[in-house]
C-alpha positions, 0 to 999 in steps of 0.5 A: 543538490543536498537532500535529507531525508526523514523515515525510511519506509515505503516511501522515504527509502525509495525517494531517497534511492531514487533522488541518490540514483539521479546524483543528488547527495541524499542522507536518510534519517531514522530513529531505528538503529538497528535498520539503519545498520542493516541498510549500511549492510545492504540490508532491506527492511522491505520487498520492493522490486528493483529496491536492493540493487538500486540502495546497494549500489548507490551506498557504495557510491556514497551518494546515500548514507543513513543515520540516527544523527539528525542534527547532522542531517538537518544540517546537510539538507537544503531541502528536507522531506518528511516521510514518517508514518501517519498512522490511524489515531483510533478515531481513523484519523491520520496521527500526526505525532510523528509529523510535528516531532520532525518539524519540531526537530528540524527547527531545533537544529536548523541553522539556515534557511530550510525548505521542508517537503511534506511526503508523507500523506497528511490530512488538508492542513497539515503544513499549516500545523507543521509551519507553526510547529516550527515557528513555536520552535524558532521562537523559543530558541530566539532564532531567526532562521527563515523556511518554506513548507511545501506540500509534494505528495506521493504517487508510489504503487507498491510493487512498482514504487521505483519505477513510479518514482524514476517516472512519474505521472504528475509531480505535484508542488504545493507552495506559496514560495516563487524561491522554494517552487524554483528550487524543487523544480531543480530537485525534480528536474532530472525526472521532468525532462520529456513534458512538464509533468510539475502541477503547482498549486497552493498548499491545502490543494495540494494536500487534499489531491493526495487523499482524492486521488486515492480515495477515487481509486478506492472508491473504483474497486468497491464499486466493481465489488458492489457490482459483483455482488450484484451480478452474483444475485442477477446470475450475471458474470462481473468479468464480462460487465468489466470487460463492457464497461472498461471498453468505455475511455471514460472509465477505463480498465484500471482498478475495476477487478472486483476481488476479496476486499482491497488492503495495504497502507494506502486505501484504508487508511487514507479514505478513513482519514478523509472521512474524518476530516470531513467530519471535522468539517461538519460534512459526512462524506457519504460516498467515502463512508459507503467505499469503506463499508463495502470492503469491509464487508467484501473482506468477509466474501471467501469466507462466507463462500466457504461456510456456504459450501460446507453448511456453516461448518469447517471445523477440523477443515485443512485449508490450502492459502496461496497468497497472503500480501494485500496485492502481488509484488510486496511483502506487505500485509496490512490490512490485507484480505488474508489475514481476515480470512485466516482469523476467521477461520482459525476461529471457526475451528480450520486451519491453513497450510499458505504460501506466498512468495515474499510475505511468509517472514511477514506474516510468521512477525504477525501471527508467530508460531500457532498450531492452525497455521502452516506456513509452506516453502511453495505453493505445491506443498501448500496443498499437501494435506488440504482439503481445498485451495483459496487464493487471496492474492493474484501473483504472476507464480498462481495464474497457470497452475497445474489443475491436474496436480492441484485435484489430486493433492486436494481431497476435495476437488475445490477452490475459491477464487478470491482474485478470478484467475480462472475462467469458470469453464476451464474449471469445469473441465477440469471436474473442479469446484469453482467459487469466484467473486461476481461470477455466479454462485459457484460452478459445480463439476460435471 
C-alpha cells in the first residue's frame, strides 16, 4: 500500500520505518530540509533502540523515502498520516496549528480520494476541525474530491517504540466510514495476525482513548509518589508497599514505581491538555489537576533532600549527576527531572558534573557551554572531584556500580537516588549515606 507520513519525529519516523519493514511503500514529508538530508545519509535525529538499522535498511531498499515535497507525498499516498507535533500552547492546551496546516496542504494538492489519519495526539474534536479545514480549502479551490478523516492514536513508549509499533497490543481506529475501515484493516493486517487487535469506535472516543490511556498511567505514577511521601512521614518503606499492592492483579506492577517525577513528550503535555479541554466544556478534572500538581512537586524532591542534608546551603558544592534523559533508552530530555534539579543546583551556587549514556548532546544543545556544567565521558569520570552523587535516570548501567569506587571518589559518602535503584541495607553495609524516595528520610552510615 502507498503510505505518506507528514512529520518525521518520534511517532512519524517509527511508524514509517515499521510500515516500510512489512512491505508498504512509504514517503515521509518534513519541512526541515536538513533533517531530510541527514536521514538520507543514515543519520537518525533521535535515539531509539532498533530504529537506525530499520530506517537505513528500508531506505536502501527503496521502501521508504524522505522529502520536503508535500505535493509529491500527497500524490503518492492513498493513506496519509498526520504525525506532526502538538506542543502545549500558553494555557497548556494542545496547539493544533501544525496539524491544521498539514490538513490544508493535503486539500491543496489532493486530486483523488484520500484517507487522512490523525496519528498525532490531539484533543477530542480535532478530526472535526481537520475535516472542516480540508472541506473549506477544497471549496475555495473549486475541487470536489472526497476524503475520510480517521483517528488512529499511537501508544508507543519511548525506548521501546519500534517493538510497540511492530507488535501493538491494540490498534484503535476511530472512523464512521466502512470504506476507510476496510482499507486500514488491510494496512494493519501484518500487525494483526495472532489475534484481532483492531478496535473500531467512533472518532471522538478514539481521540479521548489516547488521552485517557496516558492520563491513567500518569495517575498511577503520581499516586505512588503520593504514597512515597506518606511512607517517609509514617516511617514505612514504599518499596515494600509497592510489592504488596502490585501483587494484586487488579493493580499490577506496571507504573507504580515511585521516583523523582515523570517527564517526556507525552505525560506532562497530555495531562495538561486534557485538563484544559475539560475546562473548555465546563468541567473541572480534579483528579488530573492533582496528578499534575503532585508531579510538579515531586520534581523538587531531590533538591529538597539535598538542601535538608546540607542545612540549606549547597553553594560551592560539586554534584555528580547520573542520568539526564527523562527515562532510560532515549536521549529525550523534555520535562526531565534532571533539568529541574540542575537548574535548582546552579541557582543555589553548586556545580554539576553529569553523565548520561545517550543524552549528552541533547544536554549540550539545551544548555550550551556554562561554567556550572561539565559533561563527562563516563559515569566514573563524573565522580572525580564531586562531593556527592545524585541519580535521576534508571539506566541499566547504573544498577550495579562499584560502591567502593563511588565512596573513594566522592568527598562525602553520600548518594541521593531519585529512582530507588539500591537497597538501603546494602548502602549501609558499604558505609554510604543514602537518600531514596519514600524509604525513610535517609539511611545513615554506621
